[in-house]
C-alpha positions in Angstrom: -219.4 -47.3 -49.8 -219.1 -48.3 -46.2 -216.5 -45.6 -45.6 -218.6 -43.0 -47.5 -221.6 -43.9 -45.4 -219.6 -43.6 -42.1 -218.2 -40.2 -43.2 -221.6 -38.8 -44.2 -223.4 -40.1 -41.0 -220.8 -39.4 -38.4 -219.5 -36.3 -40.1 -222.7 -34.5 -39.4 -223.8 -34.4 -43.0 -226.6 -37.0 -42.9 -226.7 -37.5 -39.2 -230.5 -37.9 -39.0 -230.8 -40.5 -41.7 -230.7 -44.2 -41.3 -227.0 -45.2 -42.2 -228.0 -48.6 -43.6 -230.5 -47.0 -45.9 -227.9 -44.5 -47.1 -225.5 -47.3 -47.7 -228.1 -49.2 -49.9 -228.8 -46.1 -52.0 -225.2 -45.3 -52.6 -224.3 -49.0 -53.3 -227.0 -49.6 -55.9 -226.1 -46.3 -57.6 -222.4 -47.3 -57.7 -223.4 -50.6 -59.4 -225.6 -48.7 -61.8 -222.7 -46.3 -62.7 -220.3 -49.2 -63.3 -222.9 -50.8 -65.6 -223.3 -47.6 -67.5 -219.5 -47.3 -67.9 -219.4 -50.9 -69.3 -222.1 -50.0 -71.9 -220.2 -46.8 -72.9 -216.9 -48.8 -73.2 -218.4 -51.5 -75.4 -219.5 -48.8 -77.9 -215.9 -47.5 -78.2 -213.9 -50.7 -77.5 -211.4 -50.3 -80.3 -209.9 -47.0 -79.1 -209.2 -46.6 -75.4 -208.7 -42.8 -75.4 -211.9 -42.2 -77.3 -213.7 -44.6 -75.0 -212.5 -42.8 -71.9 -213.4 -39.3 -73.2 -216.8 -40.3 -74.6 -217.8 -42.3 -71.5 -217.2 -39.2 -69.4 -219.2 -37.1 -71.8 -222.1 -39.6 -71.9 -222.1 -39.8 -68.1 -222.4 -36.0 -67.7 -225.1 -35.8 -70.4 -227.3 -38.1 -68.3 -227.4 -35.4 -65.7 -229.2 -33.0 -68.1 -232.8 -34.3 -67.3 -232.1 -34.0 -63.6 -230.8 -30.5 -63.9 -233.7 -29.4 -66.1 -236.3 -30.8 -63.8 -234.6 -29.3 -60.7 -234.5 -25.8 -62.3 -238.1 -25.9 -63.2 -239.2 -27.1 -59.8 -236.9 -24.9 -57.6 -236.7 -21.7 -59.6 -239.8 -21.6 -61.8 -241.9 -23.3 -59.2 -243.5 -25.5 -61.8 -245.1 -28.8 -60.9 -243.6 -31.6 -62.9 -246.0 -34.5 -63.6 -245.0 -37.9 -62.2 -244.8 -39.5 -65.6 -242.2 -37.0 -66.7 -240.1 -37.8 -63.6 -240.5 -41.5 -64.2 -239.3 -41.1 -67.8 -236.3 -39.0 -66.8 -235.5 -41.6 -64.1 -234.6 -44.1 -66.8 -231.2 -42.4 -66.4 -229.8 -43.6 -63.1 -228.1 -40.2 -62.5 -231.5 -38.5 -62.6 -233.0 -41.0 -60.2 -230.1 -40.7 -57.8 -230.2 -36.9 -58.0 -233.9 -36.9 -57.0 -233.2 -39.4 -54.2 -230.4 -37.2 -52.8 -232.8 -34.2 -53.0 -235.4 -36.0 -51.0 -232.8 -37.0 -48.4 -231.7 -33.4 -48.1 -235.3 -32.3 -47.5 -235.7 -34.9 -44.7 -232.5 -33.8 -43.2 -233.6 -30.1 -43.1 -236.8 -31.0 -41.2 -234.7 -33.0 -38.7 -236.1 -36.5 -39.3 -233.8 -37.8 -42.0 -234.7 -40.6 -44.4 -236.0 -43.6 -42.5 -237.7 -46.9 -43.5 -241.1 -45.5 -42.2 -241.1 -42.3 -44.4 -239.3 -43.6 -47.5 -242.6 -44.1 -49.3 -243.7 -40.5 -48.8 -242.5 -37.3 -50.5 -241.3 -34.4 -48.3 -242.5 -31.9 -51.0 -246.1 -30.8 -51.1 -248.1 -31.9 -54.2 -245.2 -34.2 -55.2 -246.3 -37.8 -55.9 -242.8 -39.1 -56.5 -241.0 -40.7 -53.6 -237.5 -41.7 -52.5 -238.5 -45.3 -52.6 -239.4 -45.0 -56.3 -236.0 -43.5 -57.0 -234.4 -46.6 -55.5 -236.6 -48.8 -57.7 -235.7 -46.9 -60.8 -231.9 -47.1 -60.0 -232.3 -50.9 -59.7 -234.3 -50.9 -63.0 -231.7 -48.8 -64.7 -229.0 -51.1 -63.5 -230.8 -54.1 -65.1 -231.3 -52.2 -68.3 -227.6 -51.3 -68.5 -226.6 -54.9 -67.9 -229.0 -56.2 -70.6 -227.6 -53.6 -73.0 -224.1 -54.6 -72.1 -224.9 -58.3 -72.7 -226.7 -57.6 -76.0 -223.9 -55.3 -77.4 -221.2 -57.7 -76.4 -222.9 -60.5 -78.4 -223.6 -58.6 -81.6 -220.4 -56.4 -81.4 -217.8 -58.5 -79.5 -214.9 -56.3 -80.6 -211.6 -57.3 -82.1 -211.9 -61.0 -81.0 -215.0 -63.1 -81.2 -217.8 -64.0 -83.5 -220.7 -61.5 -83.6 -224.2 -62.9 -83.3 -227.2 -61.8 -85.4 -229.0 -58.8 -84.1 -232.1 -61.0 -83.5 -230.3 -63.7 -81.5 -232.3 -63.2 -78.3 -235.4 -64.2 -80.3 -234.0 -67.5 -81.6 -234.7 -70.8 -79.9 -231.2 -72.1 -80.6 -229.6 -69.5 -78.4 -231.6 -70.4 -75.3 -231.9 -74.2 -75.8 -228.4 -74.8 -77.4 -230.0 -76.7 -80.4 -228.3 -76.4 -83.8 -229.7 -73.6 -85.8 -231.6 -74.6 -89.0 -231.8 -71.8 -91.6 -235.5 -71.0 -92.5 -236.6 -71.8 -96.1 -237.4 -68.1 -96.8 -233.8 -67.2 -96.1 -232.5 -69.9 -98.4 -234.8 -68.7 -101.2 -233.6 -65.1 -100.7 -230.0 -66.2 -101.0 -230.7 -68.1 -104.2 -232.3 -64.9 -105.7 -229.1 -62.9 -105.0 -226.7 -65.8 -105.8 -226.4 -64.8 -109.5 -225.5 -61.2 -108.7 -222.8 -62.4 -106.2 -221.3 -64.7 -108.9 -221.2 -62.0 -111.6 -219.6 -59.5 -109.3 -217.0 -62.1 -108.3 -217.6 -61.7 -104.6 -219.5 -63.1 -101.7 -219.6 -60.0 -99.6 -221.6 -57.2 -101.1 -220.0 -54.1 -99.3 -216.7 -54.8 -101.2 -216.1 -54.1 -104.9 -213.6 -56.0 -107.0 -212.8 -55.1 -110.6 -212.2 -57.9 -113.0 -212.0 -55.8 -116.2 -208.2 -56.2 -116.5 -208.6 -60.0 -116.9 -210.4 -61.8 -119.7 -212.9 -64.5 -119.0 -210.6 -67.0 -120.8 -207.7 -66.2 -118.5 -209.9 -66.8 -115.4 -211.2 -70.1 -116.8 -207.7 -71.3 -117.8 -206.3 -70.4 -114.4 -209.1 -72.4 -112.7 -208.5 -75.4 -114.9 -204.8 -75.3 -114.3 -205.2 -75.0 -110.6 -207.3 -78.1 -110.5 -204.2 -80.1 -111.4 -202.6 -79.0 -108.1 -205.3 -80.7 -106.0 -205.2 -84.4 -105.2 -208.5 -86.3 -105.5 -208.4 -89.4 -103.3 -211.4 -91.6 -103.9 -211.1 -93.5 -100.7 -211.7 -90.3 -98.7 -215.3 -90.3 -100.0 -216.2 -92.8 -97.3 -214.3 -90.8 -94.5 -216.1 -88.5 -92.0 -215.5 -84.9 -92.7 -214.4 -83.2 -89.5 -213.8 -79.7 -90.7 -215.3 -78.2 -93.9 -214.4 -74.7 -95.1 -216.9 -73.2 -97.5 -215.9 -70.1 -99.5 -214.1 -68.7 -96.4 -213.1 -65.1 -96.9 -211.4 -62.5 -94.7 -210.7 -59.0 -95.8 -208.8 -56.4 -93.7 -209.2 -52.7 -94.3 -211.8 -53.4 -97.0 -209.1 -54.2 -99.6 -206.5 -56.7 -98.2 -207.4 -60.3 -98.8 -206.1 -62.5 -95.9 -208.2 -65.5 -96.9 -210.0 -65.6 -100.3 -212.8 -68.0 -101.1 -211.1 -70.9 -99.3 -213.0 -74.2 -99.6 -211.4 -77.3 -98.1 -212.4 -80.6 -96.4 -210.5 -82.0 -93.5 -211.2 -85.6 -92.7 -211.4 -87.4 -89.4 -208.1 -89.2 -88.5 -206.1 -87.1 -91.0 -203.3 -84.6 -90.2 -203.2 -81.6 -92.5 -200.7 -78.7 -92.4 -200.8 -75.3 -94.1 -197.6 -74.4 -95.9 -197.1 -70.7 -96.9 -195.0 -67.7 -96.4 -195.6 -64.9 -93.9 -198.9 -63.2 -94.5 -200.3 -66.0 -96.6 -203.3 -66.4 -94.4 -202.5 -69.5 -92.3 -202.9 -67.8 -88.9 -206.0 -65.9 -90.1 -207.6 -69.2 -91.1 -206.9 -70.8 -87.7 -208.1 -67.7 -86.0 -211.4 -67.9 -87.8 -211.8 -71.6 -87.1 -211.2 -71.0 -83.4 -213.6 -68.1 -83.2 -211.0 -65.4 -82.5 -212.0 -63.3 -85.4 -215.1 -63.4 -87.7 -215.0 -64.2 -91.4 -215.9 -61.5 -93.8 -218.0 -64.0 -95.8 -218.3 -67.7 -96.1 -218.4 -70.1 -93.2 -216.9 -73.3 -91.9 -218.4 -76.3 -90.1 -216.7 -78.5 -87.5 -218.6 -81.8 -87.3 -221.6 -80.1 -89.0 -221.6 -77.3 -86.5 -221.4 -73.8 -88.0 -218.6 -71.6 -86.6 -220.9 -68.5 -87.0 -223.7 -70.0 -84.9 -222.4 -72.9 -82.8 -219.0 -71.7 -81.7 -219.8 -72.2 -78.0 -220.5 -75.9 -78.6 -217.6 -76.2 -81.0 -215.1 -75.0 -78.4 -216.0 -77.9 -76.1 -214.3 -80.3 -78.6 -211.7 -78.0 -80.1 -208.1 -77.5 -79.0 -205.7 -74.9 -80.2 -201.9 -74.5 -79.7 -201.0 -70.9 -80.4 -198.0 -69.8 -82.5 -196.5 -67.5 -80.0 -196.1 -67.5 -76.2 -199.4 -66.5 -74.7 -198.7 -66.9 -71.0 -199.9 -64.0 -68.9 -197.5 -62.7 -66.2 -200.3 -62.0 -63.7 -202.0 -65.4 -64.0 -201.1 -68.4 -61.9 -200.6 -71.9 -63.3 -204.1 -72.9 -62.1 -205.6 -69.8 -63.7 -203.8 -70.5 -67.0 -205.2 -74.0 -67.0 -208.7 -72.7 -66.3 -208.4 -70.1 -69.0 -207.0 -72.3 -71.8 -209.4 -75.1 -70.9 -212.2 -72.8 -72.0 -210.6 -72.1 -75.3 -211.2 -75.5 -76.6 -202.9 -66.6 -93.3 -202.5 -70.2 -97.8 -201.2 -67.9 -100.6 -202.8 -64.4 -100.6 -205.8 -66.1 -98.9 -206.1 -68.7 -101.6 -205.5 -72.4 -101.5 -203.0 -73.1 -104.3 -202.6 -76.9 -103.9 -203.6 -79.7 -101.6 -202.5 -83.3 -101.3 -200.1 -85.7 -99.7 -196.4 -85.0 -99.7 -195.9 -87.6 -102.5 -198.6 -86.0 -104.6 -197.1 -82.5 -104.2 -193.6 -83.7 -105.0 -195.0 -85.5 -108.1 -196.9 -82.4 -109.3 -194.4 -79.6 -108.6 -191.1 -81.5 -108.5 -188.7 -81.8 -111.4 -187.7 -85.3 -110.6 -184.4 -86.5 -109.1 -181.6 -84.0 -109.2 -178.3 -85.5 -110.4 -175.1 -83.9 -109.3 -171.9 -84.7 -111.1 -168.4 -83.6 -110.0 -165.9 -83.4 -112.8 -162.1 -83.7 -112.4 -161.6 -80.6 -114.6 -164.3 -78.4 -116.0 -162.4 -78.3 -119.3 -161.9 -82.1 -119.6 -164.4 -84.5 -121.0 -167.0 -84.1 -123.7 -170.3 -82.5 -122.8 -172.0 -84.5 -125.6 -170.6 -87.7 -124.3 -171.8 -87.0 -120.8 -175.2 -86.0 -122.2 -175.6 -89.1 -124.3 -174.6 -91.3 -121.4 -177.3 -89.8 -119.2 -180.0 -89.8 -121.8 -179.4 -93.5 -122.6 -181.1 -94.4 -119.3 -183.0 -91.2 -118.6 -184.1 -89.8 -122.0 -186.3 -87.0 -120.4 -183.5 -85.6 -118.2 -183.2 -82.4 -120.1 -186.9 -81.8 -120.5 -187.1 -81.1 -116.8 -190.0 -83.4 -116.3 -190.7 -85.8 -113.5 -189.7 -89.4 -114.0 -190.1 -92.1 -111.4 -188.5 -95.0 -113.3 -186.3 -96.1 -110.5 -185.5 -99.4 -112.2 -183.3 -97.6 -114.7 -181.1 -96.1 -111.9 -179.0 -99.2 -111.1 -178.1 -99.7 -114.8 -177.3 -96.0 -115.1 -175.1 -95.9 -112.0 -173.3 -99.0 -113.3 -172.5 -97.2 -116.5 -171.3 -94.1 -114.7 -169.0 -96.2 -112.5 -167.5 -97.9 -115.5 -167.0 -94.6 -117.4 -165.7 -92.3 -114.7 -162.3 -91.9 -116.3 -163.6 -91.3 -119.8 -166.2 -88.8 -118.6 -163.7 -87.1 -116.3 -166.0 -87.3 -113.2 -164.9 -88.0 -109.6 -168.3 -88.5 -108.0 -172.0 -88.1 -108.4 -175.1 -87.9 -106.3 -178.9 -88.0 -106.7 -181.5 -86.2 -104.6 -185.3 -86.3 -104.7 -187.4 -83.1 -104.6 -188.2 -81.8 -101.1 -191.3 -80.0 -99.8 -189.3 -76.9 -99.5 -188.7 -76.8 -103.2 -192.5 -77.4 -103.7 -193.1 -74.4 -101.5 -190.7 -72.2 -103.4 -192.1 -73.2 -106.7 -195.7 -72.5 -105.7 -194.6 -69.1 -104.3 -192.7 -68.3 -107.5 -195.8 -69.1 -109.5 -197.8 -66.7 -107.4 -195.3 -63.9 -107.9 -195.3 -64.5 -111.6 -199.1 -64.4 -111.7 -199.1 -61.1 -109.6 -196.7 -59.5 -112.0 -199.0 -60.5 -114.9 -202.0 -59.0 -113.2 -200.1 -55.8 -112.6 -199.0 -55.5 -116.2 -202.6 -56.0 -117.3 -203.9 -53.3 -115.0 
């Protein structure tokens, strides 16, 4: 604005006006325009091209009141009341237009705008002044900044947790105290709870059809899934660090990324999510760190709700991203400052939970015995089978057995009967977590095909 002021003053455009005053008017108008651009951009954040086009249109539309008043005053010779000008000046473009008009009048009479005449109108019977236009531009800038702050909090965009529309009126926002839900809201939720359960959902705008599944099928699936979750009684005395409560995330109103995920993570415990691509692992972590909001449900981290207390949660929360997130234009120091402030589970459902031993016991088929025969056609299959079942009777039932005391005797028998059984070697292998993962994934695929057949 300094260059613009120099050009206008020494270019014989506004040679009579005070250059410092001209600089102030243009500077506050520039700040107001930038604020208006931010407000327009926040309304169309998801699509850059639409935001650019609409911001320009909105900016031009704010000139309409100024043009209308100028036409009535200059051509129709009407006297516009002061309240109408004040109302129109709530658009900074209108206030700036009137200010420039007054400056032009003062230039025509050879005095220019000065500090001693800024409070007077150069037009007869006009009670609006250039000083008031400056005040309105400042007021408009404040209004735009407040709107930008409010919209950014309730509509943060792709990343971030939106606040409630009434957040400025809550004590917790200004004092930082943990929000306690009023009793009338709790009662209202209880009234609608039955309807939510019957519909099979926790988020009313979405509709799910359960007509293809019988009630018995749903109950049986729930009972069977309970066997896949380890219940450790000693954890009852442990402090719950993270608690997920019916956490749900839906993309495009139909794609479940996380579905009614409820899970407790205890202090001093290390837990890992195991699932294929698109299972919901990254989505769950993104919700917990406040990158994206949940469609329904919530989570607490040391009794602080992620939907309300995320600013306080981030002070004690660390996150190591999956991919490289270094920015080329940031220095090492700027990266440290940035990341210091940042303190998808099968189809969005938790299929099993427990220690590695529990998962191997539940989903594993026991030890896998590998026998290498001298010749596929030599030796009796029945003899080999009877030899194995002497020590491990359940071998062919494909059920887990942990009777390790029988292995030494069994191996001794195998060693002594290698020649008669025509085997050259043998090996035994315990089930791995990879096999557990593949088995759980296979169960999910089978369940999906059953649902498709029913539909």
